[in-house]
NUBABA-484014 format. One record per residue (C-alpha): residue in one letter; residue number from 1; x, y, z. Coordinates in nm, 4 decimals. Example, Ala and Ser with C-alpha at 12.3 -4.5 7.8 and 13.67 -1.06 7.14 Angstrom:
2
+---+-----+----------+----------+----------+
: r :   k :       xx :       yy :       zz :
+---+-----+----------+----------+----------+
: A :   1 :   1.2300 :  -0.4500 :   0.7800 :
: S :   2 :   1.3670 :  -0.1060 :   0.7140 :
+---+-----+----------+----------+----------+
//
This chain:
375
+---+-----+----------+----------+----------+
: r :   k :       xx :       yy :       zz :
+---+-----+----------+----------+----------+
: M :   1 :  -0.3702 :   1.2894 :   1.1762 :
: R :   2 :  -0.1855 :   1.5238 :   1.4105 :
: A :   3 :   0.1888 :   1.4842 :   1.4630 :
: G :   4 :   0.2626 :   1.1995 :   1.7022 :
: D :   5 :  -0.0955 :   1.0651 :   1.6913 :
: L :   6 :  -0.0787 :   0.7115 :   1.5617 :
: S :   7 :  -0.4421 :   0.6207 :   1.6325 :
: A :   8 :  -0.5259 :   0.6538 :   1.2618 :
: L :   9 :  -0.3074 :   0.3490 :   1.1979 :
: S :  10 :  -0.5601 :   0.1386 :   1.3879 :
: P :  11 :  -0.8571 :  -0.0060 :   1.1932 :
: E :  12 :  -1.1561 :   0.2252 :   1.1870 :
: Y :  13 :  -1.3762 :  -0.0320 :   1.3600 :
: V :  14 :  -1.1337 :  -0.0410 :   1.6525 :
: R :  15 :  -1.1252 :   0.3387 :   1.6787 :
: R :  16 :  -1.5043 :   0.3391 :   1.7095 :
: I :  17 :  -1.5038 :   0.1128 :   2.0159 :
: A :  18 :  -1.6220 :   0.2725 :   2.3380 :
: P :  19 :  -1.4079 :   0.0947 :   2.6008 :
: Y :  20 :  -1.5781 :  -0.1194 :   2.8634 :
: V :  21 :  -1.6188 :   0.0740 :   3.1892 :
: P :  22 :  -1.5974 :  -0.1489 :   3.4982 :
: G :  23 :  -1.7599 :  -0.0764 :   3.8327 :
: K :  24 :  -1.5949 :   0.1990 :   4.0339 :
: P :  25 :  -1.3253 :   0.0562 :   4.2651 :
: V :  26 :  -1.3420 :   0.1214 :   4.6393 :
: E :  27 :  -0.9969 :   0.2813 :   4.6303 :
: E :  28 :  -1.1015 :   0.5297 :   4.3627 :
: L :  29 :  -1.4108 :   0.6409 :   4.5523 :
: A :  30 :  -1.2074 :   0.6817 :   4.8707 :
: R :  31 :  -0.9625 :   0.9124 :   4.6882 :
: E :  32 :  -1.2322 :   1.1163 :   4.5144 :
: Y :  33 :  -1.4488 :   1.1865 :   4.8182 :
: G :  34 :  -1.2036 :   1.1554 :   5.1060 :
: L :  35 :  -1.3811 :   0.8513 :   5.2496 :
: A :  36 :  -1.2291 :   0.5709 :   5.4548 :
: E :  37 :  -1.2120 :   0.2517 :   5.2491 :
: K :  38 :  -1.3474 :   0.0465 :   5.5389 :
: D :  39 :  -1.6651 :   0.2550 :   5.5384 :
: I :  40 :  -1.7410 :   0.2009 :   5.1691 :
: V :  41 :  -1.9884 :  -0.0610 :   5.0486 :
: K :  42 :  -1.9360 :  -0.1861 :   4.6936 :
: L :  43 :  -2.2437 :  -0.3361 :   4.5298 :
: A :  44 :  -2.1477 :  -0.2650 :   4.1700 :
: S :  45 :  -1.9791 :  -0.5667 :   4.0131 :
: N :  46 :  -2.1883 :  -0.8734 :   4.1030 :
: E :  47 :  -1.9126 :  -1.0216 :   4.3162 :
: N :  48 :  -1.9770 :  -1.2765 :   4.5902 :
: P :  49 :  -1.9482 :  -1.0701 :   4.9122 :
: R :  50 :  -1.8440 :  -1.3780 :   5.1118 :
: G :  51 :  -1.5135 :  -1.4151 :   4.9321 :
: P :  52 :  -1.3636 :  -1.7594 :   4.8691 :
: S :  53 :  -1.4184 :  -2.0536 :   5.1013 :
: P :  54 :  -1.1539 :  -2.1625 :   5.3556 :
: H :  55 :  -1.0652 :  -2.4605 :   5.1346 :
: V :  56 :  -0.9979 :  -2.2258 :   4.8454 :
: R :  57 :  -0.7906 :  -1.9914 :   5.0606 :
: Q :  58 :  -0.5759 :  -2.2875 :   5.1636 :
: A :  59 :  -0.5322 :  -2.3926 :   4.8009 :
: I :  60 :  -0.4267 :  -2.0388 :   4.7103 :
: A :  61 :  -0.1709 :  -2.0304 :   4.9910 :
: E :  62 :  -0.0200 :  -2.3582 :   4.8770 :
: A :  63 :  -0.0150 :  -2.2547 :   4.5104 :
: V :  64 :   0.1782 :  -1.9368 :   4.5853 :
: A :  65 :   0.4895 :  -2.1431 :   4.6518 :
: G :  66 :   0.5038 :  -2.2359 :   4.2850 :
: I :  67 :   0.4577 :  -1.8944 :   4.1220 :
: T :  68 :   0.8145 :  -1.8862 :   3.9940 :
: R :  69 :   0.7081 :  -2.1501 :   3.7407 :
: Y :  70 :   0.4792 :  -2.1047 :   3.4431 :
: P :  71 :   0.1312 :  -2.2511 :   3.4937 :
: D :  72 :   0.0132 :  -2.5647 :   3.3192 :
: G :  73 :  -0.0791 :  -2.4151 :   2.9830 :
: N :  74 :  -0.3238 :  -2.6984 :   2.9181 :
: G :  75 :  -0.4873 :  -2.6767 :   3.2619 :
: F :  76 :  -0.4950 :  -3.0567 :   3.2878 :
: A :  77 :  -0.6223 :  -3.0928 :   3.6469 :
: L :  78 :  -0.8911 :  -2.8265 :   3.6220 :
: K :  79 :  -1.0078 :  -2.9423 :   3.2793 :
: T :  80 :  -1.0262 :  -3.3009 :   3.4048 :
: A :  81 :  -1.2413 :  -3.1957 :   3.7027 :
: L :  82 :  -1.4713 :  -2.9834 :   3.4846 :
: A :  83 :  -1.5070 :  -3.2623 :   3.2287 :
: A :  84 :  -1.6049 :  -3.5063 :   3.5036 :
: R :  85 :  -1.8514 :  -3.2568 :   3.6516 :
: F :  86 :  -2.0323 :  -3.1959 :   3.3231 :
: G :  87 :  -1.9966 :  -3.5362 :   3.1561 :
: V :  88 :  -1.7884 :  -3.4175 :   2.8615 :
: E :  89 :  -1.4421 :  -3.5002 :   2.7312 :
: R :  90 :  -1.1461 :  -3.3010 :   2.8598 :
: E :  91 :  -1.0820 :  -3.1858 :   2.5027 :
: Q :  92 :  -1.4218 :  -3.0138 :   2.5072 :
: V :  93 :  -1.3154 :  -2.7765 :   2.7877 :
: V :  94 :  -1.1397 :  -2.4468 :   2.7207 :
: L :  95 :  -1.0126 :  -2.2379 :   3.0111 :
: G :  96 :  -1.0281 :  -1.8619 :   3.0045 :
: N :  97 :  -0.9042 :  -1.5555 :   3.1886 :
: G :  98 :  -1.2561 :  -1.5224 :   3.3225 :
: S :  99 :  -1.5526 :  -1.6200 :   3.1056 :
: N : 100 :  -1.4982 :  -1.2865 :   2.9322 :
: D : 101 :  -1.1936 :  -1.4472 :   2.7713 :
: I : 102 :  -1.4093 :  -1.7292 :   2.6326 :
: L : 103 :  -1.6422 :  -1.4747 :   2.4709 :
: E : 104 :  -1.3459 :  -1.2946 :   2.3163 :
: L : 105 :  -1.1873 :  -1.6181 :   2.1936 :
: V : 106 :  -1.5056 :  -1.7248 :   2.0158 :
: T : 107 :  -1.5209 :  -1.3962 :   1.8266 :
: Q : 108 :  -1.1489 :  -1.4064 :   1.7539 :
: A : 109 :  -1.1697 :  -1.7587 :   1.6120 :
: F : 110 :  -1.4957 :  -1.7326 :   1.4192 :
: L : 111 :  -1.5707 :  -1.3712 :   1.3200 :
: R : 112 :  -1.4310 :  -1.1974 :   1.0133 :
: P : 113 :  -1.4840 :  -0.8357 :   0.9071 :
: G : 114 :  -1.8348 :  -0.8074 :   0.7677 :
: D : 115 :  -1.9733 :  -1.1118 :   0.9501 :
: E : 116 :  -2.2687 :  -1.0638 :   1.1839 :
: A : 117 :  -2.3229 :  -1.1502 :   1.5494 :
: V : 118 :  -2.6728 :  -1.1407 :   1.7003 :
: Y : 119 :  -2.7449 :  -1.0497 :   2.0627 :
: S : 120 :  -3.0256 :  -0.8967 :   2.2654 :
: Q : 121 :  -3.0785 :  -0.5361 :   2.3601 :
: H : 122 :  -2.9882 :  -0.4881 :   2.7287 :
: A : 123 :  -2.7492 :  -0.7869 :   2.7222 :
: F : 124 :  -2.3886 :  -0.8019 :   2.8440 :
: A : 125 :  -2.1836 :  -0.5163 :   2.6958 :
: V : 126 :  -1.8943 :  -0.7430 :   2.5975 :
: Y : 127 :  -2.0950 :  -0.9047 :   2.3154 :
: P : 128 :  -2.1016 :  -0.5907 :   2.0971 :
: L : 129 :  -1.7515 :  -0.4893 :   2.2040 :
: A : 130 :  -1.5958 :  -0.8242 :   2.1111 :
: T : 131 :  -1.7901 :  -0.8263 :   1.7842 :
: Q : 132 :  -1.6786 :  -0.4780 :   1.6861 :
: A : 133 :  -1.3155 :  -0.5554 :   1.7728 :
: R : 134 :  -1.3162 :  -0.8129 :   1.4886 :
: G : 135 :  -1.4625 :  -0.5717 :   1.2363 :
: A : 136 :  -1.7875 :  -0.7682 :   1.2432 :
: I : 137 :  -2.1396 :  -0.6256 :   1.2557 :
: G : 138 :  -2.3421 :  -0.6428 :   1.5747 :
: V : 139 :  -2.7163 :  -0.6998 :   1.5394 :
: A : 140 :  -2.8969 :  -0.5930 :   1.8583 :
: V : 141 :  -3.2463 :  -0.7439 :   1.8724 :
: P : 142 :  -3.5046 :  -0.5416 :   2.0697 :
: A : 143 :  -3.5703 :  -0.6886 :   2.4121 :
: R : 144 :  -3.9019 :  -0.8319 :   2.5221 :
: E : 145 :  -3.9948 :  -0.7249 :   2.8753 :
: L : 146 :  -3.6255 :  -0.6390 :   2.9295 :
: G : 147 :  -3.5232 :  -0.9944 :   2.8396 :
: H : 148 :  -3.4319 :  -1.1944 :   2.5309 :
: D : 149 :  -3.6922 :  -1.2286 :   2.2572 :
: L : 150 :  -3.5797 :  -1.5649 :   2.1205 :
: D : 151 :  -3.8232 :  -1.5668 :   1.8310 :
: A : 152 :  -3.7003 :  -1.2265 :   1.7158 :
: M : 153 :  -3.3390 :  -1.3323 :   1.7597 :
: R : 154 :  -3.3976 :  -1.6406 :   1.5465 :
: A : 155 :  -3.5590 :  -1.4222 :   1.2811 :
: A : 156 :  -3.2545 :  -1.1899 :   1.2864 :
: I : 157 :  -3.0196 :  -1.4681 :   1.1723 :
: T : 158 :  -2.9069 :  -1.4227 :   0.8114 :
: P : 159 :  -2.6537 :  -1.6000 :   0.5880 :
: R : 160 :  -2.3961 :  -1.3552 :   0.7258 :
: T : 161 :  -2.4586 :  -1.4531 :   1.0887 :
: R : 162 :  -2.1761 :  -1.6481 :   1.2503 :
: I : 163 :  -2.2541 :  -1.6155 :   1.6245 :
: V : 164 :  -2.5615 :  -1.5687 :   1.8431 :
: F : 165 :  -2.5049 :  -1.4646 :   2.2063 :
: V : 166 :  -2.7605 :  -1.5538 :   2.4737 :
: A : 167 :  -2.7105 :  -1.4705 :   2.8426 :
: N : 168 :  -2.9131 :  -1.6844 :   3.0837 :
: P : 169 :  -2.9703 :  -1.5372 :   3.3376 :
: N : 170 :  -2.9109 :  -1.2026 :   3.1703 :
: N : 171 :  -2.6914 :  -0.9259 :   3.3046 :
: P : 172 :  -2.7913 :  -0.6499 :   3.3870 :
: T : 173 :  -3.1656 :  -0.7232 :   3.3847 :
: G : 174 :  -3.1703 :  -1.0525 :   3.5785 :
: T : 175 :  -3.4216 :  -1.2060 :   3.3370 :
: W : 176 :  -3.4217 :  -1.5808 :   3.2732 :
: L : 177 :  -3.5201 :  -1.8198 :   2.9939 :
: S : 178 :  -3.6630 :  -2.1613 :   3.0775 :
: P : 179 :  -3.4687 :  -2.4736 :   2.9738 :
: G : 180 :  -3.7490 :  -2.5674 :   2.7366 :
: A : 181 :  -3.7387 :  -2.2302 :   2.5608 :
: M : 182 :  -3.3603 :  -2.2407 :   2.5369 :
: K : 183 :  -3.3491 :  -2.5972 :   2.4067 :
: S : 184 :  -3.6056 :  -2.5186 :   2.1362 :
: F : 185 :  -3.4074 :  -2.2109 :   2.0347 :
: V : 186 :  -3.0810 :  -2.4044 :   2.0140 :
: A : 187 :  -3.2486 :  -2.6657 :   1.7942 :
: S : 188 :  -3.3856 :  -2.3953 :   1.5644 :
: V : 189 :  -3.0530 :  -2.2230 :   1.4905 :
: P : 190 :  -2.8696 :  -2.3373 :   1.1747 :
: Q : 191 :  -2.5768 :  -2.5693 :   1.2468 :
: D : 192 :  -2.3317 :  -2.3291 :   1.0815 :
: V : 193 :  -2.4097 :  -2.0565 :   1.3369 :
: L : 194 :  -2.2441 :  -2.0754 :   1.6786 :
: I : 195 :  -2.4695 :  -2.0246 :   1.9812 :
: V : 196 :  -2.2795 :  -1.8857 :   2.2791 :
: L : 197 :  -2.4852 :  -1.9551 :   2.5910 :
: D : 198 :  -2.3441 :  -1.7346 :   2.8670 :
: E : 199 :  -2.4301 :  -1.8941 :   3.2022 :
: A : 200 :  -2.2181 :  -1.6772 :   3.4315 :
: Y : 201 :  -2.4944 :  -1.6678 :   3.6959 :
: N : 202 :  -2.6160 :  -2.0267 :   3.6619 :
: E : 203 :  -2.5058 :  -2.1278 :   4.0126 :
: Y : 204 :  -2.7509 :  -1.8789 :   4.1650 :
: L : 205 :  -3.0494 :  -2.0466 :   4.0016 :
: P : 206 :  -3.2635 :  -2.2775 :   4.2166 :
: P : 207 :  -3.2271 :  -2.6449 :   4.1193 :
: T : 208 :  -3.5703 :  -2.6419 :   3.9548 :
: H : 209 :  -3.4495 :  -2.3772 :   3.7073 :
: R : 210 :  -3.1238 :  -2.5431 :   3.6095 :
: S : 211 :  -3.0696 :  -2.7684 :   3.3115 :
: D : 212 :  -2.7917 :  -2.9974 :   3.1951 :
: T : 213 :  -2.7090 :  -2.7740 :   2.9014 :
: A : 214 :  -2.3701 :  -2.9439 :   2.8587 :
: S : 215 :  -2.5514 :  -3.2594 :   2.7461 :
: W : 216 :  -2.7017 :  -3.0648 :   2.4549 :
: I : 217 :  -2.3624 :  -3.0256 :   2.2890 :
: A : 218 :  -2.3616 :  -3.3854 :   2.1632 :
: N : 219 :  -2.6637 :  -3.3126 :   1.9425 :
: H : 220 :  -2.5808 :  -2.9471 :   1.8816 :
: P : 221 :  -2.2062 :  -2.9123 :   1.8178 :
: N : 222 :  -2.2564 :  -2.5420 :   1.7388 :
: L : 223 :  -2.3389 :  -2.4761 :   2.1067 :
: V : 224 :  -2.0747 :  -2.3105 :   2.3291 :
: I : 225 :  -2.1465 :  -2.2805 :   2.7012 :
: S : 226 :  -1.9581 :  -2.0127 :   2.8925 :
: R : 227 :  -1.9263 :  -2.0119 :   3.2720 :
: T : 228 :  -1.7120 :  -1.8440 :   3.5351 :
: F : 229 :  -1.5619 :  -1.8747 :   3.8808 :
: S : 230 :  -1.5892 :  -1.4957 :   3.9272 :
: K : 231 :  -1.9468 :  -1.4843 :   4.0568 :
: A : 232 :  -2.0874 :  -1.7468 :   4.2918 :
: Y : 233 :  -1.7463 :  -1.9066 :   4.3541 :
: G : 234 :  -1.6009 :  -1.5752 :   4.4758 :
: L : 235 :  -1.2856 :  -1.5694 :   4.2602 :
: A : 236 :  -1.3381 :  -1.2494 :   4.0586 :
: G : 237 :  -0.9896 :  -1.1184 :   4.1349 :
: L : 238 :  -0.8190 :  -1.4332 :   4.0039 :
: R : 239 :  -0.9933 :  -1.4257 :   3.6637 :
: V : 240 :  -1.0779 :  -1.7835 :   3.5747 :
: G : 241 :  -1.3635 :  -1.9088 :   3.3608 :
: Y : 242 :  -1.4277 :  -2.1906 :   3.1163 :
: G : 243 :  -1.6189 :  -2.2929 :   2.8096 :
: L : 244 :  -1.7780 :  -2.6273 :   2.7193 :
: M : 245 :  -1.8091 :  -2.7042 :   2.3479 :
: D : 246 :  -1.7563 :  -2.9482 :   2.0663 :
: V : 247 :  -1.3956 :  -3.0663 :   2.0211 :
: S : 248 :  -1.3708 :  -2.8983 :   1.6802 :
: V : 249 :  -1.4736 :  -2.5628 :   1.8263 :
: A : 250 :  -1.2390 :  -2.6021 :   2.1234 :
: D : 251 :  -0.9541 :  -2.6714 :   1.8834 :
: M : 252 :  -1.0088 :  -2.3336 :   1.7147 :
: L : 253 :  -1.0246 :  -2.1447 :   2.0449 :
: N : 254 :  -0.7043 :  -2.3090 :   2.1635 :
: R : 255 :  -0.5307 :  -2.1898 :   1.8467 :
: V : 256 :  -0.6001 :  -1.8244 :   1.9252 :
: R : 257 :  -0.5846 :  -1.8126 :   2.3058 :
: Q : 258 :  -0.2758 :  -1.7021 :   2.4940 :
: P : 259 :  -0.0560 :  -2.0002 :   2.5948 :
: F : 260 :  -0.0813 :  -1.9283 :   2.9693 :
: N : 261 :  -0.4106 :  -1.7438 :   2.9893 :
: V : 262 :  -0.5068 :  -1.8853 :   3.3312 :
: N : 263 :  -0.2410 :  -1.8530 :   3.6012 :
: S : 264 :  -0.1421 :  -2.1304 :   3.8379 :
: V : 265 :  -0.2975 :  -1.9745 :   4.1498 :
: A : 266 :  -0.6276 :  -1.9292 :   3.9683 :
: Q : 267 :  -0.6257 :  -2.2906 :   3.8486 :
: A : 268 :  -0.5592 :  -2.4217 :   4.1990 :
: A : 269 :  -0.8282 :  -2.1988 :   4.3502 :
: A : 270 :  -1.0861 :  -2.2970 :   4.0882 :
: L : 271 :  -1.0127 :  -2.6664 :   4.1398 :
: A : 272 :  -1.0707 :  -2.6313 :   4.5152 :
: A : 273 :  -1.3809 :  -2.4169 :   4.4622 :
: L : 274 :  -1.5335 :  -2.6726 :   4.2291 :
: A : 275 :  -1.5017 :  -2.9381 :   4.4979 :
: D : 276 :  -1.6591 :  -2.7270 :   4.7752 :
: A : 277 :  -2.0292 :  -2.7949 :   4.7182 :
: D : 278 :  -2.1299 :  -2.6872 :   5.0698 :
: Y : 279 :  -1.9882 :  -2.3393 :   5.0164 :
: M : 280 :  -2.1696 :  -2.3055 :   4.6862 :
: D : 281 :  -2.5006 :  -2.4150 :   4.8371 :
: E : 282 :  -2.4607 :  -2.1660 :   5.1210 :
: S : 283 :  -2.3725 :  -1.8856 :   4.8788 :
: A : 284 :  -2.6911 :  -1.9526 :   4.6825 :
: R : 285 :  -2.8987 :  -1.9582 :   5.0018 :
: L : 286 :  -2.7525 :  -1.6311 :   5.1289 :
: N : 287 :  -2.8012 :  -1.4710 :   4.7893 :
: F : 288 :  -3.1692 :  -1.5626 :   4.7896 :
: A : 289 :  -3.2073 :  -1.4182 :   5.1398 :
: G : 290 :  -3.0263 :  -1.1022 :   5.0286 :
: L : 291 :  -3.2542 :  -1.0624 :   4.7270 :
: E : 292 :  -3.5547 :  -1.0940 :   4.9559 :
: Q : 293 :  -3.4093 :  -0.8305 :   5.1899 :
: L : 294 :  -3.3484 :  -0.5866 :   4.9057 :
: M : 295 :  -3.6908 :  -0.6423 :   4.7496 :
: R : 296 :  -3.8684 :  -0.5880 :   5.0825 :
: G : 297 :  -3.6726 :  -0.2676 :   5.1354 :
: L : 298 :  -3.7451 :  -0.1391 :   4.7862 :
: D : 299 :  -4.1129 :  -0.2287 :   4.8247 :
: S : 300 :  -4.1278 :  -0.0241 :   5.1440 :
: L : 301 :  -3.9837 :   0.2731 :   4.9553 :
: G : 302 :  -4.2231 :   0.2314 :   4.6650 :
: I : 303 :  -3.9313 :   0.1812 :   4.4242 :
: G : 304 :  -3.9680 :  -0.0615 :   4.1353 :
: Y : 305 :  -3.7267 :  -0.3350 :   4.0289 :
: V : 306 :  -3.7009 :  -0.6305 :   3.7951 :
: P : 307 :  -3.7311 :  -0.9690 :   3.9750 :
: S : 308 :  -3.3895 :  -1.1262 :   3.9364 :
: H : 309 :  -3.2481 :  -1.4735 :   3.8784 :
: G : 310 :  -2.8904 :  -1.3599 :   3.9476 :
: N : 311 :  -2.7110 :  -1.1982 :   4.2402 :
: F : 312 :  -2.8252 :  -0.8443 :   4.1602 :
: L : 313 :  -3.1356 :  -0.6339 :   4.1084 :
: L : 314 :  -3.2130 :  -0.3864 :   3.8323 :
: V : 315 :  -3.3766 :  -0.0960 :   4.0156 :
: H : 316 :  -3.5976 :   0.1610 :   3.8403 :
: I : 317 :  -3.4980 :   0.4850 :   4.0058 :
: G : 318 :  -3.5860 :   0.7665 :   3.7620 :
: D : 319 :  -3.2967 :   1.0122 :   3.7594 :
: A : 320 :  -3.0412 :   0.7345 :   3.7993 :
: A : 321 :  -2.7352 :   0.9540 :   3.7403 :
: K : 322 :  -2.8322 :   1.1881 :   4.0242 :
: V : 323 :  -2.9155 :   0.9056 :   4.2653 :
: Y : 324 :  -2.5929 :   0.7241 :   4.1754 :
: E : 325 :  -2.3897 :   1.0348 :   4.2617 :
: R : 326 :  -2.5737 :   1.0814 :   4.5902 :
: L : 327 :  -2.5078 :   0.7188 :   4.6844 :
: L : 328 :  -2.1377 :   0.7594 :   4.6074 :
: R : 329 :  -2.1178 :   1.0510 :   4.8483 :
: K : 330 :  -2.2661 :   0.8238 :   5.1143 :
: G : 331 :  -2.0008 :   0.5591 :   5.0472 :
: V : 332 :  -2.2231 :   0.3172 :   4.8533 :
: I : 333 :  -2.1176 :   0.2062 :   4.5047 :
: V : 334 :  -2.3788 :   0.0626 :   4.2694 :
: R : 335 :  -2.3759 :   0.0383 :   3.8895 :
: P : 336 :  -2.5316 :   0.2883 :   3.6494 :
: V : 337 :  -2.6530 :   0.1133 :   3.3338 :
: A : 338 :  -2.7261 :   0.3963 :   3.0915 :
: N : 339 :  -2.4751 :   0.2327 :   2.8543 :
: Y : 340 :  -2.7144 :  -0.0629 :   2.8386 :
: G : 341 :  -2.9958 :   0.1636 :   2.7221 :
: L : 342 :  -3.1372 :   0.1830 :   3.0762 :
: P : 343 :  -3.0764 :   0.5441 :   3.1887 :
: E : 344 :  -3.3472 :   0.5320 :   3.4566 :
: H : 345 :  -3.2086 :   0.2211 :   3.6267 :
: L : 346 :  -2.9298 :   0.1244 :   3.8626 :
: R : 347 :  -2.7982 :  -0.2300 :   3.9053 :
: V : 348 :  -2.7394 :  -0.3314 :   4.2663 :
: T : 349 :  -2.5399 :  -0.6400 :   4.3650 :
: V : 350 :  -2.6677 :  -0.8473 :   4.6555 :
: G : 351 :  -2.4311 :  -0.7888 :   4.9465 :
: L : 352 :  -2.4069 :  -0.9177 :   5.2996 :
: E : 353 :  -2.7011 :  -0.8369 :   5.5265 :
: E : 354 :  -2.5406 :  -0.5244 :   5.6716 :
: E : 355 :  -2.4266 :  -0.4055 :   5.3272 :
: N : 356 :  -2.7798 :  -0.4399 :   5.1926 :
: R : 357 :  -2.9059 :  -0.2450 :   5.4923 :
: R : 358 :  -2.6515 :   0.0311 :   5.4271 :
: F : 359 :  -2.7629 :   0.0557 :   5.0656 :
: L : 360 :  -3.1317 :   0.0768 :   5.1519 :
: S : 361 :  -3.0677 :   0.3415 :   5.4159 :
: A : 362 :  -2.8527 :   0.5479 :   5.1791 :
: L : 363 :  -3.1075 :   0.5063 :   4.8994 :
: R : 364 :  -3.3892 :   0.6284 :   5.1228 :
: E : 365 :  -3.1930 :   0.9465 :   5.1875 :
: A : 366 :  -3.0840 :   0.9812 :   4.8250 :
: V : 367 :  -3.4413 :   0.9771 :   4.6934 :
: G : 368 :  -3.5871 :   1.1737 :   4.9855 :
: K : 369 :  -3.8122 :   0.8964 :   5.1110 :
: S : 370 :  -3.9258 :   0.8493 :   5.4700 :
: G : 371 :  -3.9762 :   0.5231 :   5.6525 :
: P : 372 :  -3.7456 :   0.2439 :   5.7715 :
: G : 373 :  -3.6552 :   0.1089 :   5.4265 :
: E : 374 :  -3.3965 :  -0.1352 :   5.5522 :
: S : 375 :  -3.5978 :  -0.4397 :   5.6471 :
+---+-----+----------+----------+----------+
//
């Protein structure tokens, strides 16, 4: 250890962590390439391009008056509304600083050094990161057609397994597991293994694809459902998510979470967002139209993609690093996913109609294609 370098004092498993790299911010791209921020299109972080609804904006404005006070550490109003929405007890709801916080809390409360956590190849990067941060062992199960292979994941469970992570729909591939397949998997997992079902993109699913997964908890107390207000609800900047689970599991998460992990403005905004069903329905409709627009444009360019059940597309582009850099220079930010084992792909968030058109036009130039490409 060199003089003044205290990193060696940290556990070895922490030193081996490769930090999570978020999507490039608009401000950073503007500085790097001398671009005007207003001319940049960001389609990198699966945000809702509409922003929050007017009702939510009003709730935020009213909540600002109380920011000199600490928030309700128990989140009573928001937990009550979520419990009523999903037919569970308030004590079964845990609030998080985004759903990411719920994932971290589960690993903090239930993983010890040497324990194992199972997850799929090409699944959300936080699963292995949170596992490694506890000194536990991550078991990445090879994907099946870029999605979860539930049979293989069940077979990967050993006596050392404490948690299984399943993302449905999955980020960054957009793949989806049917309710029947998921319910059978949940029933097959031993009761002493927690199943974390990450449903961050659930609100973008058509009604025929949704399932009342919260009702499964009564028969499967080892099931934890994680959701967020960062995606379809348009509150990514406020960082508010939640988990639904058995009371005994919630009790453990509440013992390790920060006392005020969800701020008062975020709680007020989430409460208003939850009540605005019309906005949510419109967001889902616009997302579907945006997916159709992007797929038509990619089809016209002869570029492949994975059909998505979220608000993004995984695009097979070949030399993804080169195309990503060319898009940046044209003021379009998308997400490279080489860290997910997908070096030939880019993930593209569904934007507003004009933003999607900008992306398709820039992509056509970046790959040297001819034709309209921005249907």
